[in-house]
RORO-931299 format. One record per residue (C-alpha): residue in one letter; z negated, y, x negated. Coordinates in steps of 0.25 Angstrom, whole numbers, plus 2048, in hexadecimal, padded with zeros to 3 digits. Layout:
AZYX/...
//
This chain:
XFCD2BD9ED/XFC82B99FA/XFC92AA9F7/XFC22AC9EA/XFB72B49F0/XFB52A99FB/XFB529E9F0/XFAA2A69E8/XFA22A79F5/XFA22989F7/XF9E2959E9/XF9329F9EA/XF8D2999F7/XF832909F0/XF7D29C9E8/XF7C2A49F5/XF7229A9FB/XF6A29A9EE/XF6B2A99EB/XF672AD9F9/XF5A2A59F9/XF562A99EB/XF5A2B79ED/XF522B89F9/XF462B29F2/XF482BE9E7/XF492C89F2/XF3C2C39F9/XF342C49EC/XF3A2D19E9/XF362D69F7/XF282D19F5/XF272D89E8/XF2A2E59F0/XF392E79EE/XF432E89FA/XF522E39FB/XF582EF9F3/XF502EA9E7/XF552DC9EA/XF642E19EB/XF642E89DE/XF5C2DE9D6/XF652D39DA/XF712DB9D8/XF6D2DF9C9/XF642D59C4/XF6A2C89CB/XF612BE9C4/XF592B59CD/XF4D2B29C4/XF4E2BF9BE/XF4D2C69CB/XF412BE9CF/XF3B2C29C2/XF3E2D09C5/XF352D09D1/XF292CD9C8/XF2E2D99BF/XF2F2E29CB/XF212DE9CF/XF1C2E29C2/XF172D49BE/XF212D29B2/XF232DB9A6/XF302E19A1/XF302D8995/XF2D2CB99D/XF372CF9A7/XF422D099C/XF3E2C4995/XF3D2BB9A1/XF4A2C09A7/XF512BD99A/XF4B2AF99A/XF4E2AC9A8/XF5D2B19A7/XF602AD999/XF682A199E/XF722AB9A3/XF772AC995/XF7C29E995/XF822A09A2/XF8A2AC99E/XF8F2A6991/XF9629B999/XF9D2A59A2/XFA02B0998/XFAF2AE996/XFB12AB9A5/XFAA2B89A9/XFB12C099E/XFBE2BC9A4/XFB92C29B2/XFBB2D19AD/XFB32DB9B4/XFAB2D19BB/XFA52CC9AD/XF982D49AD/XF952D09BC/XF972C29B9/XF8E2C29AE/XF832C99B6/XF852C09C2/XF842B39BB/XF782AC9C1/XF7429E9C0/XF7A29A9CD/XF872A29CB/XF8929C9BE/XF8728E9C4/XF922919CE/XF9C2979C4/XF9A28B9BB/XF9E2819C6/XFA928B9CB/XFB72849CD/XFC028E9D3/XFCC2889DC/XFDA28D9DB/XFDC29B9E1/XFCE2A09DD/XFCC2AA9D2/XFC12A49CA/XFBC2B29C4/XFBB2B89D1/XFB52AC9D7/XFAA2AC9CC/XFA82BB9CE/XFA62BA9DD/XF9D2AE9DC/XF942B69D3/XF952C29DC/XF912BA9E8/XF852B49E1/XF802C29DD/XF822C69EC/XF7A2BA9F1/XF6E2BD9E8/XF6E2CC9EC/XF6E2C89FB/XF632BE9F9/XF5A2C89F2/XF5D2D39FD/XF5A2C9A08/XF4D2C4A02/XF472D2A01/XF4B2D5A0F/XF462C7A14/XF392CAA0C/XF372D7A14/XF392D1A21/XF332C3A21/XF292BCA19/XF2F2B1A10/XF2A2A6A07/XF332A59FB/XF2E2989F6/XF3928F9F2/XF442989F4/XF482999E6/XF4B28A9E6/XF5828E9EC/XF5E2919DE/XF592839D9/XF6027C9E5/XF6D2859E2/XF6D2809D3/XF6C2729D8/XF782739E1/XF802799D6/XF7C26F9CC/XF802639D5/XF8D26A9D8/XF9026C9C9/XF8C25D9C6/XF952579D0/XFA12609CC/XF9F25E9BD/XFA42529B6/XF9C2559A9/XF8D2559AB/XF8925699C/XF8526599E/XF7C2629A9/XF752579A1/XF73260995/XF6E26C99E/XF652639A6/XF5F25C999/XF5E269992/XF5727099E/XF4D2659A0/XF4A264991/XF4827498F/XF3F27499C/XF36269996/XF35271989/XF3528098D/XF2F27F99B/XF352849A9/XF342939A5/XF3C292998/XF45287998/XF5228D99E/XF57295991/XF54289987/XF5B27F991/XF67288992/XF68289982/XF6627A981/XF7027798C/XF7B281986/XF7927C978/XF7B26D97C/XF87271985/XF8E278979/XF8B26C971/XF9226297A/XF9D26B980/XFA7268976/XFA5259977/XFA525A986/XFB3261986/XFB825797C/XFB424B984/XFBB251991/XFAE257997/XFAE26499F/XFAD271997/XF9F277998/XFA328599E/XF952879A5/
//
């Protein structure tokens, strides 16, 4: 168990850097809206959705209606439907951890689990669980630190949210170097750019995911028959 926990912690370190900075940005904005670290703790514990939590700040300040809040949250997080479908069998095999794994499947955790290559002597199911748990703790810690820092010192949050973009770039490069099959990358990239041009920056995520998944399903059988890597993620 100790070896598995240590392995999971090492795998989660890139997320630690990103979640502390972005979580602190959330905490700072929450504190500026008039809420302390207790609110940051419970929101991060129960909501645990980066973009959704930033939207929640606007809702708490009274600038967003219930309907707009629900609709915007759904649009922002609809991509998780696709994440969950690709991991549903793996998570079901984890028994009692199944509900928490669904809840904790963020963008960054999904990326790490997709590229996970567990060495001998490590329990993959337990490693996946602890990676998700560590990531969740990092986000909670970041939010708490942000609200405390906002109360003690003035802080300019400009550019802090770029930490997540940088994190995704690092994960993408690592997966590109380790994977022999880059067809999914090209399909996802071209679909995203095309949908961005058609639907705009605020509405392209869901259409691009639908197009990407559809194209991957079309070419999956051919890739397997030609010796390509099976598209699990």
